[in-house]
DSSP file (Angstrom, degrees, kcal/mol; ACC not computed):
  #  RESIDUE AA STRUCTURE BP1 BP2  ACC     N-H-->O    O-->H-N    N-H-->O    O-->H-N    TCO  KAPPA ALPHA  PHI   PSI    X-CA   Y-CA   Z-CA
    1    1 A M     >        0   0    0      0, 0.0     4,-1.9     0, 0.0     5,-0.1   0.000 360.0 360.0 360.0 -30.5  -45.8   36.4  -15.4
    2    2 A K  H  >  +     0   0    0      2,-0.2     4,-2.0     1,-0.2     5,-0.2   0.813 360.0  52.6 -78.0 -25.8  -42.4   36.7  -17.1
    3    3 A K  H  > S+     0   0    0      2,-0.2     4,-2.8     1,-0.2    -1,-0.2   0.915 109.0  50.7 -71.5 -42.1  -40.6   37.2  -13.7
    4    4 A T  H  > S+     0   0    0      2,-0.2     4,-2.6     1,-0.2     5,-0.2   0.928 110.6  48.6 -58.3 -46.6  -42.3   34.0  -12.3
    5    5 A T  H  X S+     0   0    0     -4,-1.9     4,-2.5     2,-0.2    -1,-0.2   0.925 113.2  46.1 -64.5 -44.0  -41.2   32.0  -15.3
    6    6 A K  H  X S+     0   0    0     -4,-2.0     4,-2.7     1,-0.2    -1,-0.2   0.932 112.7  51.5 -62.4 -43.8  -37.6   33.2  -15.1
    7    7 A F  H  X S+     0   0    0     -4,-2.8     4,-1.9     1,-0.2    -2,-0.2   0.898 111.5  46.2 -54.9 -45.9  -37.6   32.7  -11.4
    8    8 A M  H  X S+     0   0    0     -4,-2.6     4,-2.5     2,-0.2    -1,-0.2   0.883 112.7  50.7 -71.8 -37.2  -38.8   29.1  -11.8
    9    9 A S  H  X S+     0   0    0     -4,-2.5     4,-2.6     1,-0.2    -2,-0.2   0.926 112.5  46.6 -58.3 -46.5  -36.3   28.4  -14.6
   10   10 A L  H  X S+     0   0    0     -4,-2.7     4,-1.6     1,-0.2    -1,-0.2   0.827 112.1  50.0 -63.6 -33.8  -33.6   29.7  -12.4
   11   11 A L  H  X S+     0   0    0     -4,-1.9     4,-2.4     2,-0.2    -2,-0.2   0.901 112.4  47.4 -71.5 -43.1  -34.7   27.7   -9.4
   12   12 A C  H  X S+     0   0    0     -4,-2.5     4,-2.3     1,-0.2    -2,-0.2   0.941 110.7  51.2 -62.3 -49.6  -34.9   24.5  -11.5
   13   13 A L  H  X S+     0   0    0     -4,-2.6     4,-2.3     1,-0.2    -1,-0.2   0.868 111.3  49.0 -60.6 -38.8  -31.4   25.1  -13.0
   14   14 A S  H  X S+     0   0    0     -4,-1.6     4,-2.7     2,-0.2    -1,-0.2   0.934 110.5  50.0 -66.4 -45.3  -29.9   25.6   -9.4
   15   15 A L  H  X S+     0   0    0     -4,-2.4     4,-2.0     1,-0.2    -2,-0.2   0.868 111.1  49.1 -65.9 -36.2  -31.6   22.4   -8.1
   16   16 A A  H  X S+     0   0    0     -4,-2.3     4,-2.7     2,-0.2    -1,-0.2   0.940 111.6  49.4 -62.1 -50.5  -30.1   20.5  -11.1
   17   17 A L  H  X S+     0   0    0     -4,-2.3     4,-2.5     1,-0.2    -2,-0.2   0.944 111.9  48.5 -58.9 -49.3  -26.6   21.9  -10.5
   18   18 A V  H  X S+     0   0    0     -4,-2.7     4,-1.7     1,-0.2    -1,-0.2   0.895 111.3  49.3 -63.3 -42.3  -26.8   21.0   -6.8
   19   19 A A  H  X S+     0   0    0     -4,-2.0     4,-1.8     2,-0.2    -1,-0.2   0.908 110.9  50.3 -56.8 -45.1  -28.0   17.4   -7.5
   20   20 A F  H  X S+     0   0    0     -4,-2.7     4,-2.2     1,-0.2    -2,-0.2   0.904 108.2  54.9 -66.8 -38.5  -25.1   17.0  -10.1
   21   21 A T  H  < S+     0   0    0     -4,-2.5     4,-0.5     1,-0.2    -1,-0.2   0.908 108.6  46.4 -57.7 -45.0  -22.6   18.3   -7.4
   22   22 A F  H >< S+     0   0    0     -4,-1.7     3,-0.6     1,-0.2    -1,-0.2   0.827 112.2  50.7 -67.7 -35.7  -23.7   15.7   -4.9
   23   23 A V  H >< S+     0   0    0     -4,-1.8     3,-1.0     1,-0.2    -1,-0.2   0.907 106.4  54.5 -69.3 -39.8  -23.6   12.9   -7.4
   24   24 A S  T 3< S+     0   0    0     -4,-2.2    -1,-0.2     1,-0.3    -2,-0.2   0.557  95.5  68.5 -75.0  -4.8  -20.1   13.7   -8.6
   25   25 A C  T <   +     0   0    0     -3,-0.6    -1,-0.3    -4,-0.5    -2,-0.1   0.051  68.1 141.8 -98.2  29.9  -18.6   13.6   -5.1
   26   26 A D    <   -     0   0    0     -3,-1.0     3,-0.5     1,-0.1    -3,-0.0  -0.384  49.9-142.9 -74.0 146.9  -19.1    9.9   -4.7
   27   27 A D  S    S+     0   0    0      1,-0.2    -1,-0.1    -2,-0.1     3,-0.1   0.258  73.8 105.4 -96.4  11.7  -16.2    8.1   -2.9
   28   28 A D        +     0   0    0      1,-0.2     2,-1.5     2,-0.0    -1,-0.2   0.770  65.5  71.6 -58.9 -30.3  -16.4    4.9   -5.2
   29   29 A E        +     0   0    0     -3,-0.5     2,-0.4     2,-0.0    -1,-0.2  -0.546  65.7 164.8 -95.3  73.7  -13.2    5.9   -7.0
   30   30 A K        -     0   0    0     -2,-1.5     2,-0.3    -3,-0.1    -3,-0.0  -0.709  31.4-133.2 -88.0 138.7  -10.6    5.2   -4.4
   31   31 A T        -     0   0    0     -2,-0.4     2,-0.2     1,-0.1    -2,-0.0  -0.696  22.6-112.3 -88.1 145.9   -7.0    5.1   -5.7
   32   32 A E        -     0   0    0     -2,-0.3     2,-0.4    67,-0.0    -1,-0.1  -0.509  29.5-159.6 -77.4 144.4   -4.8    2.3   -4.7
   33   33 A V        -     0   0    0     -2,-0.2     2,-0.5    23,-0.0    68,-0.4  -0.986  16.0-131.6-128.2 133.4   -1.8    3.1   -2.4
   34   34 A A        -     0   0    0     -2,-0.4    68,-0.2    66,-0.1    23,-0.1  -0.692  29.3-123.4 -82.5 126.5    1.2    1.0   -2.0
   35   35 A L        -     0   0    0     66,-1.8     2,-0.4    -2,-0.5    68,-0.2  -0.374  27.2-155.1 -67.3 146.5    1.9    0.6    1.7
   36   36 A K        -     0   0    0     66,-0.1    19,-2.9    -2,-0.0    20,-0.8  -0.963   6.9-162.2-129.6 148.5    5.5    1.7    2.7
   37   37 A F  B     -A   54   0A   0     -2,-0.4    17,-0.2    17,-0.2     3,-0.1  -0.803  34.8-116.3-125.7 164.3    7.6    0.6    5.6
   38   38 A N  S    S+     0   0    0     15,-2.0     2,-0.3    -2,-0.3    16,-0.1   0.662 110.2  30.5 -72.9 -15.7   10.5    1.8    7.5
   39   39 A K        -     0   0    0     14,-0.3    -1,-0.2     1,-0.1     3,-0.1  -0.985  59.0-168.3-141.3 132.7   12.3   -1.5    6.3
   40   40 A A  S    S+     0   0    0     -2,-0.3    65,-2.4     1,-0.2     2,-0.4   0.740  83.1  34.0 -88.6 -21.6   11.6   -3.2    3.1
   41   41 A T  E     -b  105   0B   0     63,-0.2     2,-0.4    50,-0.0    -1,-0.2  -0.992  69.1-161.5-132.9 138.7   13.7   -6.3    4.1
   42   42 A V  E     -b  106   0B   0     63,-2.9    65,-3.0    -2,-0.4     2,-0.5  -0.972   3.8-165.6-122.2 135.5   14.1   -7.8    7.6
   43   43 A E  E     +b  107   0B   0     -2,-0.4     2,-0.4    63,-0.2    65,-0.2  -0.984  22.3 166.6-117.6 120.8   16.8  -10.3    8.6
   44   44 A V  E     -b  108   0B   0     63,-2.7    65,-2.1    -2,-0.5     2,-0.1  -0.986  30.7-120.9-138.5 145.2   16.0  -12.0   11.9
   45   45 A A  E >   -b  109   0B   0     -2,-0.4     3,-2.3    63,-0.2    39,-0.6  -0.451  45.5 -80.8 -81.2 157.3   17.5  -15.0   13.7
   46   46 A V  B 3  S+e   84   0C   0     63,-2.2    39,-0.2     1,-0.3    -1,-0.1  -0.353 120.9  12.1 -51.9 130.7   15.5  -18.1   14.7
   47   47 A G  T 3  S+     0   0    0     37,-2.2    -1,-0.3     1,-0.3     2,-0.2   0.305 107.9 107.7  80.9  -8.7   13.7  -17.3   18.0
   48   48 A A    <   -     0   0    0     -3,-2.3    36,-2.4     2,-0.0     2,-0.4  -0.617  58.4-139.1-101.4 165.3   14.3  -13.5   17.7
   49   49 A T  E     -F   83   0C   0     34,-0.2     2,-0.4    -2,-0.2    34,-0.2  -0.956  13.3-172.6-124.0 139.1   11.8  -10.8   16.8
   50   50 A D  E     -F   82   0C   0     32,-2.4    32,-3.1    -2,-0.4     2,-0.4  -0.964  15.3-143.3-129.0 145.5   12.1   -7.6   14.6
   51   51 A T  E     -F   81   0C   0     -2,-0.4     2,-0.4    30,-0.2    30,-0.2  -0.908   9.4-164.8-115.9 140.2    9.6   -4.9   14.2
   52   52 A V  E     -F   80   0C   0     28,-3.0    28,-3.4    -2,-0.4     2,-0.4  -0.948  13.7-139.6-120.1 141.6    8.6   -3.0   11.1
   53   53 A T  E     -F   79   0C   0     -2,-0.4   -15,-2.0    26,-0.2     2,-0.6  -0.874  11.0-135.8-103.4 133.9    6.6    0.3   11.1
   54   54 A V  B     -A   37   0A   0     24,-3.0   -17,-0.2    -2,-0.4   -19,-0.0  -0.813  17.3-165.8 -83.4 120.4    4.0    0.9    8.4
   55   55 A N        +     0   0    0    -19,-2.9     2,-0.2    -2,-0.6   -18,-0.2   0.594  65.3  11.7 -91.6 -16.1    4.6    4.6    7.4
   56   56 A N  S    S+     0   0    0    -20,-0.8   -21,-0.1    22,-0.1     2,-0.0  -0.768  82.3  77.8-143.6-166.3    1.3    5.2    5.5
   57   57 A G  S    S-     0   0    0     -2,-0.2     2,-0.4   -23,-0.1     4,-0.1  -0.193  75.7 -72.2  89.9 171.6   -2.1    3.6    5.0
   58   58 A T        -     0   0    0      2,-0.1    39,-2.6    42,-0.1    40,-0.2  -0.943  58.5 -91.1-118.3 132.4   -5.2    3.5    7.2
   59   59 A S  S    S+     0   0    0     -2,-0.4     2,-0.1    37,-0.2    37,-0.1  -0.400  90.9  68.8 -70.2 146.3   -5.5    1.5   10.3
   60   60 A P        -     0   0    0      0, 0.0     2,-0.3     0, 0.0    -2,-0.1   0.394  69.2-170.4 -89.2 154.1   -6.5   -1.3   11.1
   61   61 A F        -     0   0    0     16,-0.4     2,-0.4    35,-0.2    35,-0.2  -0.788   9.4-163.6-107.6 152.0   -3.7   -3.3    9.5
   62   62 A T  E     -C   95   0B   0     33,-3.1    33,-2.8    -2,-0.3     2,-0.4  -0.969   5.2-164.5-125.9 152.0   -3.5   -7.1    9.0
   63   63 A A  E     -C   94   0B   0     -2,-0.4     2,-0.4    31,-0.2    31,-0.2  -0.993   4.2-169.6-137.8 149.8   -0.4   -9.1    8.1
   64   64 A T  E     -C   93   0B   0     29,-2.3    29,-2.5    -2,-0.4     2,-0.3  -0.993  18.5-133.3-138.8 130.3    0.1  -12.6    6.9
   65   65 A S  E     -C   92   0B   0     -2,-0.4     3,-0.3    27,-0.2    27,-0.2  -0.616   9.8-141.3 -80.9 141.8    3.2  -14.6    6.6
   66   66 A G  S    S+     0   0    0     25,-3.0     2,-0.3    -2,-0.3    -1,-0.1   0.717  96.4  17.5 -71.3 -23.5    3.9  -16.4    3.4
   67   67 A D    >>  -     0   0    0     24,-0.3     4,-2.2     4,-0.3     3,-1.9  -0.771  62.2-170.6-153.4  98.1    5.3  -19.3    5.3
   68   68 A T  T 34 S+     0   0    0     -3,-0.3    -2,-0.1     1,-0.3    -1,-0.1   0.603  87.8  68.7 -70.9  -8.0    4.6  -19.6    9.0
   69   69 A E  T 34 S+     0   0    0      1,-0.1    -1,-0.3    16,-0.1     3,-0.1   0.693 111.4  32.1 -78.0 -21.2    7.1  -22.4    9.2
   70   70 A K  T <4 S+     0   0    0     -3,-1.9    15,-3.2     1,-0.3    16,-1.2   0.783 134.2   2.0 -99.9 -41.0    9.8  -19.7    8.5
   71   71 A A  E  <  -G   84   0C   0     -4,-2.2    -1,-0.3    13,-0.2     2,-0.3  -0.994  54.8-155.8-152.0 140.1    8.3  -16.7   10.2
   72   72 A T  E     -G   83   0C   0     11,-2.3    11,-2.7    -2,-0.3     2,-0.3  -0.793  18.5-158.8-111.2 162.8    5.2  -15.7   12.2
   73   73 A V  E     -G   82   0C   0     -2,-0.3     2,-0.3     9,-0.2     9,-0.2  -0.988  10.2-171.8-141.4 149.7    3.9  -12.1   12.4
   74   74 A T  E     -G   81   0C   0      7,-1.9     7,-2.4    -2,-0.3     2,-0.4  -0.945  14.5-137.9-134.0 159.9    1.7  -10.1   14.7
   75   75 A V  E     +G   80   0C   0     -2,-0.3     2,-0.4     5,-0.2     5,-0.2  -0.967  19.0 172.7-128.1 127.5    0.2   -6.6   14.4
   76   76 A A  E >  S-G   79   0C   0      3,-2.6     3,-2.2    -2,-0.4     2,-0.4  -0.916  71.1 -56.9-130.7 108.9   -0.1   -3.8   17.0
   77   77 A N  T 3  S-     0   0    0     -2,-0.4   -16,-0.4     1,-0.3     0, 0.0  -0.456 122.1 -20.4  58.6-114.9   -1.5   -0.6   15.5
   78   78 A N  T 3  S+     0   0    0     -2,-0.4   -24,-3.0    -3,-0.1     2,-0.5   0.166 116.3 103.7-104.7  19.7    1.1    0.2   12.8
   79   79 A K  E <   -FG  53  76C   0     -3,-2.2    -3,-2.6   -26,-0.2     2,-0.6  -0.908  53.8-162.2-109.3 124.6    3.8   -2.0   14.2
   80   80 A I  E     -FG  52  75C   0    -28,-3.4   -28,-3.0    -2,-0.5     2,-0.5  -0.942   6.8-158.4-106.3 117.2    4.4   -5.4   12.4
   81   81 A S  E     -FG  51  74C   0     -7,-2.4    -7,-1.9    -2,-0.6     2,-0.5  -0.878   6.2-167.0 -96.3 125.5    6.3   -7.8   14.6
   82   82 A I  E     -FG  50  73C   0    -32,-3.1   -32,-2.4    -2,-0.5     2,-0.5  -0.956   1.1-164.1-117.4 121.8    8.1  -10.6   12.7
   83   83 A K  E     -FG  49  72C   0    -11,-2.7   -11,-2.3    -2,-0.5   -34,-0.2  -0.922  18.8-127.9-116.0 123.5    9.5  -13.6   14.6
   84   84 A G  E     +eG  46  71C   0    -36,-2.4   -37,-2.2   -39,-0.6   -13,-0.2  -0.445  33.4 164.9 -65.8 133.4   12.0  -16.1   13.1
   85   85 A V        +     0   0    0    -15,-3.2     2,-0.3     1,-0.4   -14,-0.2   0.730  64.9   2.4-112.7 -49.3   10.9  -19.8   13.4
   86   86 A E  S    S-     0   0    0    -16,-1.2    -1,-0.4   -40,-0.1    22,-0.1  -0.994  86.6 -88.3-143.9 142.7   13.2  -21.7   11.0
   87   87 A E  S    S+     0   0    0     -2,-0.3     2,-0.3    -3,-0.1    22,-0.2  -0.195  82.5  67.4 -48.0 131.9   16.0  -20.7    8.7
   88   88 A G  E    S- D   0 108B   0     20,-2.2    20,-3.7   -18,-0.1     2,-0.3  -0.952  76.8 -72.3 148.5-163.4   15.0  -19.6    5.1
   89   89 A T  E     + D   0 107B   0     -2,-0.3     2,-0.3    18,-0.2    18,-0.2  -0.897  45.2 147.0-125.5 149.2   13.2  -16.9    3.4
   90   90 A T  E     - D   0 106B   0     16,-2.2    16,-3.0    -2,-0.3     2,-0.3  -0.947  34.1-115.5-162.1-174.9    9.5  -15.8    3.0
   91   91 A T  E     - D   0 105B   0     -2,-0.3   -25,-3.0    14,-0.2     2,-0.5  -0.953  10.5-142.6-130.7 154.9    7.5  -12.6    2.7
   92   92 A V  E     -CD  65 104B   0     12,-2.7    12,-2.8    -2,-0.3     2,-0.5  -0.981  14.1-151.9-119.9 124.7    4.9  -10.9    4.9
   93   93 A T  E     -CD  64 103B   0    -29,-2.5   -29,-2.3    -2,-0.5     2,-0.4  -0.782  11.1-163.9 -94.5 128.8    2.0   -9.2    3.2
   94   94 A V  E     -CD  63 102B   0      8,-3.0     8,-2.0    -2,-0.5     2,-0.3  -0.941   6.3-174.4-116.2 135.8    0.5   -6.3    5.0
   95   95 A K  E     -CD  62 101B   0    -33,-2.8   -33,-3.1    -2,-0.4     6,-0.2  -0.965   9.6-147.3-130.1 148.8   -3.0   -4.8    4.2
   96   96 A D    >   -     0   0    0      4,-2.1     3,-2.0    -2,-0.3   -37,-0.2  -0.389  45.1 -79.1-104.2-176.0   -4.8   -1.7    5.5
   97   97 A K  T 3  S+     0   0    0    -39,-2.6   -38,-0.1     1,-0.3   -36,-0.1   0.830 131.3  45.6 -55.1 -40.6   -8.5   -0.9    6.1
   98   98 A Y  T 3  S-     0   0    0    -40,-0.2    -1,-0.3     1,-0.0     3,-0.1   0.224 120.6-104.1 -95.4  18.2   -9.0   -0.2    2.3
   99   99 A N    <   +     0   0    0     -3,-2.0     2,-0.1     1,-0.3    -2,-0.1   0.668  68.2 153.1  71.8  18.4   -7.2   -3.3    1.1
  100  100 A N        -     0   0    0    -42,-0.1    -4,-2.1   -66,-0.1     2,-0.3  -0.532  28.6-161.1 -70.1 148.2   -4.0   -1.3    0.1
  101  101 A S  E     + D   0  95B   0    -68,-0.4   -66,-1.8    -6,-0.2     2,-0.3  -0.905  24.3 176.7-134.6 162.3   -1.0   -3.7    0.4
  102  102 A G  E     - D   0  94B   0     -8,-2.0    -8,-3.0    -2,-0.3     2,-0.4  -0.966  21.6-129.6-154.5 162.8    2.8   -3.9    0.7
  103  103 A V  E     - D   0  93B   0     -2,-0.3     2,-0.5   -68,-0.2   -10,-0.2  -0.938   7.2-159.2-123.4 139.4    5.3   -6.7    1.1
  104  104 A I  E     - D   0  92B   0    -12,-2.8   -12,-2.7    -2,-0.4     2,-0.3  -0.965  18.3-138.2-115.5 126.5    8.1   -7.2    3.5
  105  105 A N  E     -bD  41  91B   0    -65,-2.4   -63,-2.9    -2,-0.5     2,-0.5  -0.611  21.9-161.7 -81.9 139.6   10.9   -9.6    2.5
  106  106 A V  E     -bD  42  90B   0    -16,-3.0   -16,-2.2    -2,-0.3     2,-0.5  -0.963  13.8-173.1-127.5 127.6   12.0  -11.7    5.4
  107  107 A K  E     -bD  43  89B   0    -65,-3.0   -63,-2.7    -2,-0.5     2,-0.5  -0.981  12.2-156.8-120.6 129.2   15.2  -13.8    5.8
  108  108 A V  E     -bD  44  88B   0    -20,-3.7   -20,-2.2    -2,-0.5     2,-0.2  -0.906  13.0-166.4-106.6 123.7   15.5  -16.0    8.8
  109  109 A T  E     -b   45   0B   0    -65,-2.1   -63,-2.2    -2,-0.5     3,-0.1  -0.703  32.4 -80.1-110.0 163.1   19.0  -16.9   10.0
  110  110 A A        -     0   0    0     -2,-0.2     2,-0.3   -65,-0.2    -1,-0.1  -0.196  55.0-102.8 -56.8 148.1   20.4  -19.5   12.3
  111  111 A A        -     0   0    0    -66,-0.2     2,-0.2     1,-0.1    -1,-0.1  -0.539  40.5-107.5 -74.4 134.4   20.2  -18.5   16.0
  112  112 A E        -     0   0    0     -2,-0.3     2,-0.4   -66,-0.1    -1,-0.1  -0.468  31.1-134.9 -66.2 131.8   23.6  -17.3   17.4
  113  113 A E        -     0   0    0     -2,-0.2     2,-0.2     1,-0.0    -1,-0.1  -0.737  14.8-124.1 -89.2 136.2   25.1  -19.7   19.7
  114  114 A E        -     0   0    0     -2,-0.4     2,-0.4     1,-0.1    -1,-0.0  -0.509  26.6-121.0 -77.3 139.3   26.5  -18.4   23.0
  115  115 A E        -     0   0    0     -2,-0.2     2,-0.3     1,-0.0    -1,-0.1  -0.672  24.7-124.3 -84.4 138.9   30.1  -19.3   23.5
  116  116 A E        -     0   0    0     -2,-0.4     2,-0.3     2,-0.0    -1,-0.0  -0.631  19.3-130.5 -82.2 135.4   30.8  -21.4   26.7
  117  117 A E              0   0    0     -2,-0.3    -1,-0.0     1,-0.1     0, 0.0  -0.691 360.0 360.0 -87.6 139.0   33.4  -20.0   29.1
  118  118 A A              0   0    0     -2,-0.3    -1,-0.1     0, 0.0    -2,-0.0   0.447 360.0 360.0 -84.2 360.0   36.1  -22.4   30.3
């Protein structure tokens, strides 16, 4: 009888320990990660495009221009393409699958004029 009681106590303790282990492995506690880029600042001429690479984070990425009258943005995998629209400055905010974000500073300069040959 004593062996049965000890066995049942040990079994209950083991089950409680296993249940506690599964509960403590919950993924709800994600840490925020600041996205990093190969360039923190982009200088691009009106009509030109420059590309920035996201170095960390989890795909898919989204990008939003702070001022689409100054610069527009598109995303392909971890490549952020920024096109100059009008002279000025703006920012591009990039977010990943887990809503981690990073900011790219953008300066749009005047388009270079081609010199005419005489």
